[in-house]
ROMAR-434054 format. One record per atom (N, C-alpha, C, O, CB): x, y, z. Coordinates in pm, whole numbers, plus 50000, padded with zeros to 5 digits. Atoms other than C-alpha are relative to their C-alpha. Glycine has a CB too. Layout:
BEGIN
XYZ
...
// end
This chain:
BEGIN
500745005449887
766446091485886
500594986450038
500874978149952
498494998749966
499465012649953
767746063086098
498884990150028
497764993950063
500865002150125
500975010649974
765976030086137
500314993650134
501484992650174
500014989549887
499745007149875
765496012086465
500664986649974
500534980849866
498704998150079
499455013550006
767405980286533
499434992250117
498984997950217
501585000250004
500535009049899
766315950586737
501114990250037
501714984049949
498724992649950
498965009049954
768725930386948
499364987950067
498734989050172
500985007250098
500465012649940
767795894087010
501054995650100
502214993950065
499764989049890
499125004549892
769315883287342
499554986150042
498424984350086
499975010050121
500265013549947
769475846087425
501074997450105
502264999650082
500034989049886
499105001349885
771015837587761
499984986150059
498934979750069
499655010250106
499825012449925
772345806787933
500695004150130
501855008250128
500834989049919
499474995549872
772865814388302
501044990550056
500984978450034
498875001850100
499065008249925
775785802288506
499234993050112
498294998650167
501185008750058
500685006849889
774745776288762
500305007150132
501275014650143
500444985250009
499784994849865
774445786189126
500065015250006
501075021050047
501284994450056
500094985649981
773335822189110
500055008649876
499935020849887
501065004250087
499944992050122
773615832988746
498725007849973
498765019449933
500304991249884
501294993450023
769915840988718
499875012150093
499435022850050
498834990150023
500104989149903
770045862389033
500995011349965
500665023149978
500274994750143
499004990050038
773225879988918
499525007749876
499765019749864
501384993449974
500514993250119
771575887588582
498885009750038
498745020349976
499494989849896
501034990949951
768645902888768
500645012850054
500115023750035
499144993150109
499254988449950
771155925788940
500505008449883
500425020749887
501204995450088
499564993050121
772625934688599
498825007349935
498955018849894
500654990149900
501184994050061
769125941288465
499595012950069
499245022750003
498844990250002
500354988049925
768405966188741
501025011249975
500665022949968
499924996950150
498954990050022
771745983588681
499975005749859
500285017549839
501374993750028
499984995550139
771375985688302
498725007549960
498735014849862
500224988249908
501294993850036
767735997488300
500095015149979
499555020049879
498984997150109
499914985550025
768576034788342
500785003349872
500485013249805
500675006850119
499244997550124
771106032488057
499154997149877
499205004549779
501274991449996
500905003050111
768586015887829
499025011549978
498795015749865
499234986950026
500944988950009
766106043487906
500695012549944
500145019349858
499395003150137
499244988350045
768756070587854
500254999649849
500275010049783
501355000850075
499685001450142
769516056787506
498774996249916
498904992349800
501074989549982
501245001750075
765866052587407
499624985649970
498804983249881
500105007249873
500285014250026
765776014587421
498704995650068
498315000850172
501164991250048
501225005949946
762605994687480
500194985050009
500554978549911
498755003549912
499835014449980
762735959687628
498654993249981
497654997150040
500584996950142
501205007950021
760195934587504
499834989850111
500644989350204
500034993149865
500235010349899
758755905987707
501154989950005
501874987949907
498684992749972
499025010749982
761045879087845
499314986749975
498154984850012
500655000450143
500555013250030
760525843387728
500944989150050
502164990450041
499744998449848
499245011849957
761635810087872
499614988749906
498464984249909
499704996250152
500345010950091
761825783287603
499574987650079
500184984150180
501204996649910
500495012149935
759865752287698
500444987449927
500864977649989
498495000350009
499635011850077
760585728187414
500295004149857
499485010949793
498884989250006
499674997650141
762345730687079
499304989249918
499554977349937
501565000049976
500725009650084
760055714386823
500744997149871
500654986149817
498605005349969
499155001650118
762365719586526
501325006650031
501345018250072
499335006149870
498684994449972
766095724886568
500334999050148
499594993250227
500065014549955
499525000549863
768055729286888
499935013950062
500385023750003
501454994550007
500124987249930
767285756687137
499814996950147
498774991550186
498825008749944
500105003049857
767975753787507
500425011850087
500895009950200
500874987950032
499684988149920
768535789587623
499135000350125
498024994950126
499815013049916
500794998349878
767365797987974
498985011249985
497915010950046
500925002950119
500844988250014
765835830887863
500335006849867
501485006649823
500215009950119
499714991350114
765435852487553
499005011449996
497885010450046
499964992049867
500824988050013
764055886787474
500595008649890
501705006149843
499935007950136
499564990750103
764325914787220
499985014250057
499035018150125
499104999049872
499924985949960
765445950487288
500025008349872
500805005749781
501275002950089
500084990850115
764515977987040
500765012750035
500525019050138
498515003349963
499254987549987
766956006887000
499585009249887
499295004449777
501554997449998
500394990850107
766106038386803
500924999349878
500495001949765
499995014150053
499055001050110
769246032986594
501224991950045
501414989450164
500445014249952
498755006849969
772516014086573
500915009250082
501615004650172
500714995549869
499184990349928
774226045886696
499615000650148
500485001850234
499885014049937
500435000049860
772106045587015
500544987850073
501024988850186
498455000450009
499485012249939
773106009587084
501505001450026
501984998450135
499714987749910
498554998849987
776786016587022
500395010450106
501375008550178
500625003849866
499724989949897
776696047987239
499824994150140
500594997250231
499095012349982
500235006049869
775276027687526
501134990450038
501694991350147
498664992750002
499035010449963
777705998487510
501435005250010
502304998450065
499954988649900
498654994349990
780746021187477
500105010950107
501145017250123
500425005749866
500014989549898
779736044587760
500754995650125
500824983650154
498565003950036
499355003249873
781696046388085
499024993750101
499404985250181
500635012550061
501025005549909
778436038988270
499824985049974
499714977150068
498665007349982
500175014250031
778056005888085
501254992250039
501164981050090
499704998149850
498755006749963
781715997188138
500034996850149
500624986850191
501215008649963
499965002049855
781156000388512
499064988850048
499204984350162
499635012850070
500925010749959
778355974088517
500144987349917
499524977249949
498585004949993
499865011450091
779415950488237
500424987350073
500034976350032
501025003349891
499525011749926
781095927288490
498844991950059
498954979850076
500955004350111
501155007149946
777655918788635
499444990249898
499074978949931
498915009950044
500485008750107
776545904588301
500954988249982
500524976749970
499855007849867
499005010550019
779785885188263
499964989850114
500184977950092
501405006149989
500095009149886
779385870488613
498754991349995
498724980650057
500025007850129
501285007050003
775825859188533
499864989949887
499154979949900
498905009949990
500265007350124
776105844288186
501094989849971
502284992949969
499875009649884
499105010650042
777655811088091
500235001049849
501354999349800
499434986150038
499964998950146
776835815887722
498895009649959
497845010250023
499844985949930
501054991150048
774915841887525
500065001149848
501074997949785
500145014050064
500114997550142
773765849987177
499375013749987
498295016150042
499154988849926
500514986650022
773265886087070
499975002249849
501015002049783
500885011050072
500174998950145
771865891386720
499325013149968
498195015650011
499184988049944
500624987550045
771245925486565
499054996849885
499434989949790
501085010549955
501045002950100
768035924286359
499385013149952
499485023550018
498904990750060
500784988850050
766015947886146
498584995049977
498344983049967
500625006049870
501405003650025
762265948586091
499904993949860
500614997949768
499055012350014
500195006950128
761095925985811
498545001249959
497634999050039
500414984950010
501364999250054
758065931585593
499934991649874
500774992749785
499585014849972
500235007850122
756745907185338
499575009549891
498725018049911
498934988850023
500424991150111
756495923985001
499214992549897
498784998449798
501225006549934
// end
């Protein structure tokens, strides 16, 4: 049985239109996320880092049914055809693969 993975996405938009371009990317990638069983969590805009440094413009978590589902999506021809939209929108990004954690 495969375990789901969670991808933490932190984004820093390019000035002068990066946010709008990312919205275009979001609309284009939504059908691929659905096709590969991904679920997008809420979007968050950091307001103030109280401990440590954090100045991303936006962050969110996407849940994929498995690592294989994520890899199938990002290596698909469909994703290759829209990847440029993300690159045009983002100045800097952080993508972290995570697994569920339970205190024992």
